[in-house]
LUMROKOL-774015 format. One record per residue (C-alpha): residue number from 1; x, z, y. Coordinates in nm, 2 decimals. Last residue first. Example, Ala and Ser with C-alpha at 12.3 -4.5 7.8 and 13.67 -1.06 7.14 Angstrom:
BEGIN
<r 2; <1.37; 0.71; -0.11>>
<r 1; <1.23; 0.78; -0.45>>
//
This chain:
BEGIN
<r 348; <13.89; 9.12; 10.63>>
<r 347; <13.60; 8.83; 10.67>>
<r 346; <13.50; 8.54; 10.88>>
<r 345; <13.37; 8.24; 10.71>>
<r 344; <13.27; 7.93; 10.93>>
<r 343; <12.94; 7.71; 10.96>>
<r 342; <12.90; 7.35; 11.07>>
<r 341; <12.66; 7.22; 11.29>>
<r 340; <12.32; 7.03; 11.15>>
<r 339; <12.21; 6.76; 11.31>>
<r 338; <11.83; 6.67; 11.33>>
<r 337; <11.61; 6.35; 11.38>>
<r 336; <11.76; 6.12; 11.14>>
<r 335; <11.54; 6.37; 10.87>>
<r 334; <11.85; 6.23; 10.62>>
<r 333; <12.12; 6.48; 10.82>>
<r 332; <12.21; 6.31; 11.17>>
<r 331; <12.58; 6.29; 11.27>>
<r 330; <12.81; 6.44; 11.48>>
<r 329; <13.15; 6.43; 11.69>>
<r 328; <12.97; 6.32; 12.02>>
<r 327; <13.07; 6.06; 12.25>>
<r 326; <12.69; 5.85; 12.23>>
<r 325; <12.50; 6.11; 11.93>>
<r 324; <12.14; 6.07; 12.10>>
<r 323; <12.22; 5.61; 12.17>>
<r 322; <12.24; 5.60; 12.54>>
<r 321; <11.91; 5.61; 12.80>>
<r 320; <12.04; 5.85; 13.04>>
<r 319; <11.81; 6.07; 12.93>>
<r 318; <11.84; 6.07; 12.56>>
<r 317; <12.23; 6.07; 12.63>>
<r 316; <12.20; 6.38; 12.82>>
<r 315; <11.95; 6.61; 12.55>>
<r 314; <12.18; 6.49; 12.35>>
<r 313; <12.51; 6.64; 12.50>>
<r 312; <12.30; 6.94; 12.60>>
<r 311; <12.20; 7.06; 12.24>>
<r 310; <12.57; 6.97; 12.14>>
<r 309; <12.73; 7.21; 12.40>>
<r 308; <12.48; 7.48; 12.33>>
<r 307; <12.53; 7.52; 11.94>>
<r 306; <12.92; 7.45; 11.97>>
<r 305; <12.91; 7.68; 12.22>>
<r 304; <12.70; 7.96; 11.99>>
<r 303; <12.95; 7.94; 11.73>>
<r 302; <12.72; 8.00; 11.40>>
<r 301; <13.01; 8.26; 11.22>>
<r 300; <12.98; 8.44; 10.89>>
<r 299; <13.04; 8.72; 10.85>>
<r 298; <13.27; 8.92; 10.64>>
<r 297; <13.28; 9.27; 10.50>>
<r 296; <13.23; 9.57; 10.74>>
<r 295; <13.29; 9.91; 10.83>>
<r 294; <13.70; 9.78; 10.79>>
<r 293; <13.84; 9.78; 11.09>>
<r 292; <13.87; 9.48; 11.15>>
<r 291; <13.53; 9.40; 11.04>>
<r 290; <13.35; 9.62; 11.27>>
<r 289; <13.56; 9.49; 11.58>>
<r 288; <13.44; 9.12; 11.47>>
<r 287; <13.09; 9.27; 11.42>>
<r 286; <13.07; 9.37; 11.74>>
<r 285; <13.26; 9.00; 11.89>>
<r 284; <12.96; 8.82; 11.75>>
<r 283; <13.04; 8.70; 11.38>>
<r 282; <12.65; 8.49; 11.35>>
<r 281; <12.61; 8.59; 10.99>>
<r 280; <12.61; 8.95; 10.82>>
<r 279; <12.80; 9.14; 10.54>>
<r 278; <12.76; 9.49; 10.48>>
<r 277; <13.02; 9.62; 10.11>>
<r 276; <12.85; 10.01; 10.13>>
<r 275; <13.21; 10.27; 10.21>>
<r 274; <13.21; 10.58; 10.10>>
<r 273; <13.49; 10.59; 9.83>>
<r 272; <13.67; 10.36; 10.03>>
<r 271; <13.63; 10.62; 10.31>>
<r 270; <13.71; 10.43; 10.63>>
<r 269; <13.38; 10.59; 10.81>>
<r 268; <13.15; 10.34; 10.64>>
<r 267; <12.94; 10.61; 10.54>>
<r 266; <12.86; 10.97; 10.63>>
<r 265; <12.47; 10.91; 10.69>>
<r 264; <12.54; 10.83; 11.07>>
<r 263; <12.77; 10.64; 10.96>>
<r 262; <12.55; 10.41; 10.71>>
<r 261; <12.24; 10.43; 10.95>>
<r 260; <12.46; 10.26; 11.19>>
<r 259; <12.65; 9.96; 10.93>>
<r 258; <12.26; 9.89; 10.89>>
<r 257; <12.20; 9.85; 11.23>>
<r 256; <12.51; 9.63; 11.27>>
<r 255; <12.44; 9.43; 10.97>>
<r 254; <12.07; 9.32; 11.18>>
<r 253; <12.28; 9.22; 11.46>>
<r 252; <12.53; 9.03; 11.26>>
<r 251; <12.25; 8.79; 11.11>>
<r 250; <12.07; 8.71; 10.79>>
<r 249; <12.23; 9.09; 10.63>>
<r 248; <12.39; 9.13; 10.30>>
<r 247; <12.37; 9.51; 10.18>>
<r 246; <12.61; 9.59; 9.90>>
<r 245; <12.65; 9.90; 9.66>>
<r 244; <12.26; 10.07; 9.73>>
<r 243; <12.24; 10.31; 9.45>>
<r 242; <12.45; 10.60; 9.61>>
<r 241; <12.15; 10.69; 9.82>>
<r 240; <11.82; 10.50; 9.70>>
<r 239; <11.52; 10.68; 9.80>>
<r 238; <11.73; 10.81; 10.13>>
<r 237; <11.96; 10.57; 10.18>>
<r 236; <11.61; 10.32; 10.21>>
<r 235; <11.51; 10.54; 10.47>>
<r 234; <11.82; 10.54; 10.68>>
<r 233; <11.86; 10.15; 10.61>>
<r 232; <11.45; 10.04; 10.76>>
<r 231; <11.58; 10.28; 11.05>>
<r 230; <11.92; 10.05; 11.09>>
<r 229; <11.74; 9.74; 11.02>>
<r 228; <11.48; 9.81; 11.29>>
<r 227; <11.72; 9.85; 11.56>>
<r 226; <11.93; 9.62; 11.52>>
<r 225; <11.65; 9.33; 11.57>>
<r 224; <11.67; 9.01; 11.33>>
<r 223; <11.28; 9.07; 11.27>>
<r 222; <11.39; 9.35; 11.03>>
<r 221; <11.22; 9.20; 10.73>>
<r 220; <11.34; 9.44; 10.41>>
<r 219; <11.42; 9.34; 10.07>>
<r 218; <11.50; 9.63; 9.84>>
<r 217; <11.67; 9.71; 9.54>>
<r 216; <11.75; 9.37; 9.45>>
<r 215; <11.95; 9.39; 9.13>>
<r 214; <12.25; 9.13; 9.09>>
<r 213; <12.41; 8.98; 8.81>>
<r 212; <12.79; 8.85; 8.85>>
<r 211; <12.85; 8.53; 8.64>>
<r 210; <12.94; 8.33; 9.02>>
<r 209; <12.65; 8.16; 8.98>>
<r 208; <12.42; 8.48; 9.03>>
<r 207; <12.69; 8.50; 9.34>>
<r 206; <12.60; 8.18; 9.51>>
<r 205; <12.23; 8.21; 9.39>>
<r 204; <12.22; 8.54; 9.56>>
<r 203; <12.37; 8.43; 9.98>>
<r 202; <12.13; 8.07; 9.85>>
<r 201; <11.80; 8.30; 9.82>>
<r 200; <11.85; 8.48; 10.16>>
<r 199; <12.00; 8.27; 10.35>>
<r 198; <11.73; 7.96; 10.27>>
<r 197; <11.46; 8.19; 10.34>>
<r 196; <11.62; 8.37; 10.68>>
<r 195; <11.67; 8.02; 10.83>>
<r 194; <11.29; 7.91; 10.74>>
<r 193; <11.17; 8.18; 10.88>>
<r 192; <10.80; 8.25; 10.73>>
<r 191; <10.88; 8.60; 10.72>>
<r 190; <11.16; 8.75; 10.93>>
<r 189; <11.52; 8.77; 10.95>>
<r 188; <11.56; 8.95; 10.65>>
<r 187; <11.76; 9.23; 10.53>>
<r 186; <11.80; 9.20; 10.13>>
<r 185; <11.93; 9.55; 9.94>>
<r 184; <12.20; 9.59; 9.64>>
<r 183; <12.28; 9.62; 9.32>>
<r 182; <12.55; 9.46; 9.17>>
<r 181; <12.56; 9.45; 8.83>>
<r 180; <12.88; 9.54; 8.62>>
<r 179; <12.74; 9.89; 8.52>>
<r 178; <13.08; 10.04; 8.67>>
<r 177; <12.85; 10.31; 8.92>>
<r 176; <13.03; 10.20; 9.16>>
<r 175; <13.05; 9.84; 9.18>>
<r 174; <13.22; 9.77; 9.53>>
<r 173; <13.51; 9.94; 9.56>>
<r 172; <13.56; 9.92; 9.15>>
<r 171; <13.58; 9.52; 9.16>>
<r 170; <13.80; 9.43; 9.32>>
<r 169; <13.93; 9.13; 9.35>>
<r 168; <13.66; 8.97; 9.15>>
<r 167; <13.39; 9.20; 9.33>>
<r 166; <13.54; 9.14; 9.67>>
<r 165; <13.55; 8.73; 9.61>>
<r 164; <13.19; 8.73; 9.53>>
<r 163; <13.13; 8.94; 9.80>>
<r 162; <13.26; 8.75; 10.06>>
<r 161; <13.11; 8.42; 9.87>>
<r 160; <12.77; 8.52; 9.90>>
<r 159; <12.78; 8.54; 10.27>>
<r 158; <12.95; 8.20; 10.23>>
<r 157; <12.66; 8.07; 10.03>>
<r 156; <12.40; 8.22; 10.26>>
<r 155; <12.62; 8.03; 10.59>>
<r 154; <12.51; 7.74; 10.38>>
<r 153; <12.20; 7.74; 10.29>>
<r 152; <12.09; 7.78; 10.69>>
<r 151; <12.22; 7.45; 10.72>>
<r 150; <12.30; 7.42; 11.11>>
<r 149; <12.09; 7.36; 11.40>>
<r 148; <11.99; 7.13; 11.70>>
<r 147; <11.64; 6.96; 11.62>>
<r 146; <11.56; 6.65; 11.81>>
<r 145; <11.24; 6.53; 12.09>>
<r 144; <11.30; 6.16; 12.22>>
<r 143; <11.06; 5.89; 11.95>>
<r 142; <10.76; 6.12; 12.00>>
<r 141; <10.70; 6.03; 11.59>>
<r 140; <11.01; 6.17; 11.45>>
<r 139; <10.97; 6.48; 11.60>>
<r 138; <10.63; 6.53; 11.55>>
<r 137; <10.76; 6.47; 11.19>>
<r 136; <11.02; 6.72; 11.17>>
<r 135; <10.83; 7.02; 11.04>>
<r 134; <10.89; 7.42; 10.99>>
<r 133; <11.07; 7.37; 11.36>>
<r 132; <11.44; 7.51; 11.27>>
<r 131; <11.53; 7.81; 11.51>>
<r 130; <11.84; 7.71; 11.69>>
<r 129; <11.77; 7.40; 11.86>>
<r 128; <11.45; 7.18; 11.99>>
<r 127; <11.57; 6.90; 12.23>>
<r 126; <11.29; 6.76; 12.43>>
<r 125; <11.34; 6.41; 12.60>>
<r 124; <11.13; 6.35; 12.87>>
<r 123; <10.82; 6.15; 12.81>>
<r 122; <10.58; 6.30; 13.10>>
<r 121; <10.31; 6.25; 12.89>>
<r 120; <10.44; 6.37; 12.56>>
<r 119; <10.53; 6.75; 12.74>>
<r 118; <10.21; 6.92; 12.56>>
<r 117; <10.17; 6.72; 12.32>>
<r 116; <10.53; 6.74; 12.25>>
<r 115; <10.50; 7.16; 12.25>>
<r 114; <10.16; 7.14; 11.98>>
<r 113; <10.37; 6.95; 11.77>>
<r 112; <10.66; 7.24; 11.70>>
<r 111; <10.42; 7.49; 11.70>>
<r 110; <10.47; 7.59; 11.33>>
<r 109; <10.86; 7.73; 11.38>>
<r 108; <10.64; 8.05; 11.64>>
<r 107; <10.94; 8.15; 11.91>>
<r 106; <11.06; 7.85; 11.91>>
<r 105; <11.41; 7.74; 12.12>>
<r 104; <11.35; 7.48; 12.31>>
<r 103; <11.49; 7.25; 12.54>>
<r 102; <11.27; 7.04; 12.80>>
<r 101; <11.50; 6.73; 12.98>>
<r 100; <11.44; 6.56; 13.33>>
<r 99; <11.26; 6.91; 13.47>>
<r 98; <11.00; 6.82; 13.77>>
<r 97; <10.75; 7.10; 13.70>>
<r 96; <10.40; 7.05; 13.58>>
<r 95; <10.41; 7.05; 13.24>>
<r 94; <10.62; 7.41; 13.30>>
<r 93; <10.32; 7.63; 13.39>>
<r 92; <10.23; 7.54; 12.98>>
<r 91; <10.55; 7.61; 12.84>>
<r 90; <10.57; 7.98; 13.01>>
<r 89; <10.21; 8.02; 12.89>>
<r 88; <10.28; 7.87; 12.55>>
<r 87; <10.59; 8.07; 12.48>>
<r 86; <10.41; 8.42; 12.60>>
<r 85; <10.14; 8.32; 12.33>>
<r 84; <10.49; 8.32; 12.07>>
<r 83; <10.55; 8.58; 12.14>>
<r 82; <10.99; 8.71; 12.09>>
<r 81; <11.00; 8.75; 12.46>>
<r 80; <10.95; 8.42; 12.53>>
<r 79; <11.22; 8.42; 12.82>>
<r 78; <11.23; 8.10; 13.03>>
<r 77; <11.58; 7.96; 13.16>>
<r 76; <11.67; 7.69; 13.40>>
<r 75; <11.98; 7.51; 13.38>>
<r 74; <12.10; 7.30; 13.63>>
<r 73; <12.29; 6.92; 13.63>>
<r 72; <12.56; 6.69; 13.82>>
<r 71; <12.59; 6.97; 14.08>>
<r 70; <12.88; 7.16; 13.93>>
<r 69; <12.96; 7.04; 13.59>>
<r 68; <13.22; 7.27; 13.49>>
<r 67; <12.98; 7.54; 13.59>>
<r 66; <12.67; 7.42; 13.40>>
<r 65; <12.85; 7.42; 13.08>>
<r 64; <12.93; 7.81; 13.14>>
<r 63; <12.58; 7.85; 13.22>>
<r 62; <12.47; 7.66; 12.86>>
<r 61; <12.81; 7.93; 12.69>>
<r 60; <12.61; 8.24; 12.87>>
<r 59; <12.26; 8.07; 12.73>>
<r 58; <12.39; 7.99; 12.40>>
<r 57; <12.51; 8.37; 12.37>>
<r 56; <12.15; 8.54; 12.46>>
<r 55; <12.06; 8.29; 12.15>>
<r 54; <12.30; 8.51; 11.92>>
<r 53; <12.21; 8.85; 12.10>>
<r 52; <11.83; 8.86; 12.07>>
<r 51; <11.74; 9.02; 12.35>>
<r 50; <11.69; 8.64; 12.59>>
<r 49; <11.40; 8.56; 12.37>>
<r 48; <11.29; 8.30; 12.23>>
<r 47; <11.41; 8.07; 12.46>>
<r 46; <11.27; 7.80; 12.71>>
<r 45; <11.53; 7.57; 12.89>>
<r 44; <11.43; 7.38; 13.17>>
<r 43; <11.65; 7.10; 13.26>>
<r 42; <11.72; 6.96; 13.58>>
<r 41; <11.97; 6.70; 13.64>>
<r 40; <12.10; 6.73; 13.98>>
<r 39; <12.11; 6.42; 14.22>>
<r 38; <12.44; 6.22; 14.23>>
<r 37; <12.32; 5.94; 14.06>>
<r 36; <12.04; 5.90; 14.31>>
<r 35; <12.26; 5.97; 14.62>>
<r 34; <12.51; 5.73; 14.50>>
<r 33; <12.20; 5.47; 14.51>>
<r 32; <12.09; 5.52; 14.86>>
<r 31; <12.45; 5.54; 14.97>>
<r 30; <12.45; 5.22; 14.86>>
<r 29; <12.17; 5.01; 15.01>>
<r 28; <12.27; 5.21; 15.34>>
<r 27; <12.59; 5.04; 15.32>>
<r 26; <12.40; 4.72; 15.23>>
<r 25; <12.19; 4.76; 15.50>>
<r 24; <12.45; 4.80; 15.79>>
<r 23; <12.68; 4.49; 15.61>>
<r 22; <12.33; 4.23; 15.65>>
<r 21; <12.32; 4.44; 16.02>>
<r 20; <12.71; 4.34; 16.12>>
<r 19; <12.69; 4.01; 15.96>>
<r 18; <12.35; 3.93; 16.20>>
<r 17; <12.51; 4.05; 16.45>>
<r 16; <12.85; 3.83; 16.39>>
<r 15; <12.67; 3.52; 16.32>>
<r 14; <12.44; 3.63; 16.68>>
<r 13; <12.77; 3.61; 16.86>>
<r 12; <12.87; 3.30; 16.69>>
<r 11; <12.55; 3.13; 16.82>>
<r 10; <12.61; 3.18; 17.16>>
<r 9; <12.94; 3.11; 17.21>>
<r 8; <12.87; 2.75; 17.02>>
<r 7; <12.60; 2.69; 17.27>>
<r 6; <12.80; 2.75; 17.53>>
<r 5; <13.06; 2.55; 17.46>>
<r 4; <12.83; 2.31; 17.43>>
<r 3; <12.71; 2.32; 17.79>>
<r 2; <13.01; 2.35; 17.91>>
<r 1; <13.02; 2.01; 17.76>>
//
């Protein structure tokens, strides 16, 4: 009887020890799983040019998203410096990196296929944003690539509407020579850019549809840059002077450059008789101040936070195996791989 009790006691001890071992193992498994889930998602962000005002604002908002998601995500930023060769070198170096998601703001919008070819073996989500790829076929074929951008025509239409409203409300203010024709200068972003071409064409198309005749005095590609726009307008003022009635710029940096050139020549300083209508796109803080002071006529807001948030959300969804648009308010356009963020008019 004593032997039986001893055997039972020994078996009971063995059972308890075994149960403890299982419990410890389970705890280790749970801890290991939590450790994996808590690892920060690494996102490499390759930008067109840190000096570009709008791009820099998108970067600032991505940094803010990282602060709001501390420990969950880490963004690493790389500057293409407006040069495709430089951006290619950056991308080549990142192929061997440990990124979970790649976000690309292309220098050369024809380089989409090259980017995907470099990274397809890694099988990671690739989110192109802001600068629209010439072709989205490569995005569809890859299956984990998407584009976040805007409808460039919509921006141009809103610019045109700002000018139409001024013309209809106070034609004498804009039609300085009273000949019934809007004589304008177009400051284009860059040759070959889809956004630049569509913004330019739709702005003038909107003005013409409103029954206003137009005459293009000059078209200058200022590469989205303030200083180049300032130089171009300074030169054009010597050539056309008071014949320039409006300056339509594909972005605010060029519009601000135009205003600076005008003010250096005595225009747009508060005298309505010496004010040339200037419109831009982006509605940056500096442009908004110029509009409030009457030195610029208006702009079209392209929200850098929404660009950052949408790109991040889609990238994370794809990385985590969810539908790309899960939990967002967005819809794909006809391509099924691109979403278009809305613009908003900003005028005096």
